[in-house]
N, CA, C and O of each residue as an XYZ file, in Angstrom:
236
protein
N     140.467    265.591    188.379
C     138.688    265.972    187.338
C     138.005    267.024    188.149
O     137.890    266.931    189.371
N     137.509    268.125    187.375
C     136.395    268.675    187.664
C     135.134    269.055    187.284
O     134.620    269.326    186.199
N     134.477    268.985    189.222
C     133.215    268.767    188.970
C     132.422    270.015    187.972
O     133.002    270.882    187.318
N     131.204    269.837    188.071
C     130.454    270.605    188.073
C     129.945    271.618    188.752
O     129.500    272.688    188.337
N     130.081    271.048    190.231
C     130.205    271.883    191.180
C     131.249    273.101    191.319
O     131.011    274.241    191.719
N     132.559    272.513    190.846
C     134.122    273.271    191.082
C     133.568    274.348    189.974
O     133.256    275.456    190.410
N     133.387    274.020    188.169
C     133.099    274.870    187.686
C     132.506    276.162    187.940
O     132.850    277.221    187.416
N     131.279    275.931    189.072
C     129.743    277.053    189.155
C     130.876    277.394    190.071
O     131.541    278.033    189.256
N     131.457    277.426    190.983
C     132.127    277.704    192.496
C     133.168    278.681    191.355
O     133.325    279.822    191.788
N     133.712    278.479    190.325
C     134.934    279.379    189.757
C     134.383    280.551    189.079
O     134.884    281.675    189.052
N     132.784    279.980    188.278
C     132.041    281.413    188.213
C     131.822    282.009    189.078
O     132.005    283.212    188.894
N     131.408    281.667    190.246
C     130.935    282.643    191.691
C     132.304    283.464    191.837
O     132.277    284.689    191.951
N     133.414    282.790    191.829
C     134.533    283.478    192.448
C     134.886    284.562    191.144
O     135.038    285.759    191.389
N     134.987    284.086    189.898
C     135.570    285.332    188.770
C     134.183    286.480    188.961
O     134.409    287.625    189.351
N     132.950    286.077    188.681
C     131.941    287.398    189.317
C     132.182    288.270    190.794
O     131.583    289.267    191.197
N     133.059    287.656    191.295
C     133.238    288.478    192.640
C     134.250    289.105    192.939
O     134.312    289.910    193.868
N     135.493    288.698    191.911
C     136.125    289.148    191.596
C     136.381    290.267    190.794
O     137.455    290.860    190.695
N     135.028    290.586    190.069
C     135.274    291.491    188.915
C     133.936    292.049    189.448
O     133.130    292.398    188.586
N     133.531    292.204    190.939
C     132.767    293.111    191.516
C     131.383    292.834    191.478
O     130.567    293.498    192.118
N     131.026    291.687    190.608
C     129.884    291.262    190.184
C     129.014    290.356    191.207
O     128.753    289.174    190.983
N     128.455    291.317    192.766
C     128.585    290.414    194.107
C     127.070    289.594    193.891
O     126.935    288.490    194.420
N     125.862    290.242    193.025
C     124.419    289.724    192.618
C     124.458    288.303    191.830
O     123.774    287.284    191.921
N     125.499    288.663    191.061
C     126.014    287.287    190.473
C     126.201    285.865    190.983
O     125.698    284.742    190.932
N     127.611    286.828    191.710
C     128.203    285.561    192.771
C     127.386    285.570    193.804
O     127.555    284.388    194.102
N     126.611    285.964    194.618
C     125.740    285.453    195.233
C     124.806    284.725    195.021
O     124.595    283.678    195.633
N     123.884    285.340    193.809
C     123.366    283.775    192.932
C     123.876    282.538    192.566
O     123.093    281.632    192.849
N     124.740    282.232    192.126
C     125.767    281.467    192.233
C     125.921    280.438    193.500
O     125.771    279.223    193.629
N     126.285    281.487    194.354
C     127.116    280.748    195.815
C     125.390    280.165    196.158
O     125.395    278.944    196.316
N     124.370    280.616    196.256
C     123.084    280.317    196.709
C     122.547    278.869    196.011
O     122.132    277.860    196.580
N     122.704    279.132    194.626
C     122.424    277.418    194.035
C     123.486    276.337    193.981
O     123.206    275.164    193.734
N     124.666    276.755    194.212
C     125.595    275.516    194.652
C     125.141    275.065    196.046
O     124.667    273.947    196.249
N     125.294    275.898    196.894
C     124.927    275.639    198.485
C     123.696    275.080    198.264
O     123.798    274.183    199.101
N     122.392    274.884    197.686
C     120.924    274.076    196.854
C     121.631    273.430    196.904
O     121.967    273.338    198.085
N     122.286    272.692    196.195
C     122.427    271.137    195.414
C     123.706    270.680    196.617
O     123.429    269.543    196.997
N     124.682    271.070    197.151
C     126.003    270.601    197.635
C     126.075    271.306    199.013
O     127.212    271.771    199.095
N     125.364    271.593    200.137
C     125.341    272.744    201.068
C     126.895    271.833    201.826
O     126.740    271.508    203.003
N     127.693    271.619    201.450
C     128.302    271.129    202.489
C     129.748    271.515    201.885
O     130.842    271.174    202.334
N     129.423    272.467    200.535
C     131.038    272.982    200.083
C     131.694    274.021    200.227
O     131.630    275.095    199.628
N     132.510    273.579    201.271
C     132.971    274.727    202.218
C     133.598    276.149    201.863
O     133.634    277.172    202.547
N     134.114    275.880    200.490
C     134.451    277.111    199.878
C     133.488    278.310    199.647
O     133.650    279.509    199.874
N     132.225    277.485    199.020
C     130.977    278.555    198.590
C     130.750    279.078    199.834
O     131.055    280.270    199.873
N     130.145    278.448    201.320
C     130.366    278.506    201.915
C     131.107    279.916    202.474
O     130.548    280.704    203.237
N     131.984    280.021    202.134
C     133.307    281.108    202.748
C     132.810    282.214    201.899
O     132.425    283.267    202.407
N     132.806    282.054    200.906
C     132.601    283.024    199.500
C     131.609    284.029    199.635
O     131.647    285.256    199.542
N     130.280    282.813    199.995
C     128.763    283.515    200.323
C     129.072    284.683    201.545
O     128.843    285.893    201.555
N     129.523    284.028    202.287
C     129.909    284.956    203.955
C     130.271    286.045    204.324
O     130.022    286.858    205.214
N     131.350    285.837    202.895
C     132.461    287.232    202.206
C     131.337    288.070    201.628
O     131.189    289.200    202.091
N     130.638    287.702    200.800
C     129.719    288.087    199.815
C     128.447    288.866    200.850
O     128.053    290.032    200.804
N     128.054    287.858    201.663
C     127.158    288.457    202.355
C     128.045    290.227    203.298
O     127.747    291.415    203.175
N     129.091    289.557    204.112
C     129.482    291.440    204.836
C     130.097    291.919    203.788
O     130.774    292.857    204.207
N     130.244    291.804    202.660
C     129.946    292.972    202.435
C     129.163    294.246    201.533
O     129.371    295.318    200.965
N     128.211    293.342    201.840
C     126.859    293.985    201.407
C     126.095    294.288    202.722
O     124.932    294.682    202.639
N     126.613    294.147    203.782
C     125.526    294.546    204.710
C     125.050    293.953    205.267
O     124.730    294.313    206.400
N     124.624    292.280    204.622
C     123.568    291.462    205.155
C     124.736    290.454    206.411
O     125.740    289.743    206.463
N     123.863    290.964    207.073
C     125.381    290.275    208.781
C     124.748    289.230    208.612
O     125.264    288.321    207.961
N     123.470    289.099    209.157
C     122.311    287.885    209.263
C     123.117    286.690    208.711
O     123.587    285.763    209.370
N     123.194    286.899    207.279
C     123.453    286.134    206.604
C     125.242    285.397    206.491
O     125.638    284.282    206.153
N     126.022    286.752    206.992
C     127.519    286.203    207.022
C     127.584    285.357    207.666
O     128.344    284.472    207.274
N     126.891    285.139    208.925
C     127.158    284.036    210.438
C     126.922    282.799    210.146
O     127.042    281.928    211.006
């Protein structure tokens, strides 16, 4: 069964894969607001932060 969070994470991952880092980061932030323990989203958010030079957020 796919949850709403899983669908939103898939959207964030797709945005990241197409290079739309702003949209991916926005989606990750929204997911983490409601589900802060979502490990895949935390990981993707850290990757995006590193790619955009936001080293403080990446840690």
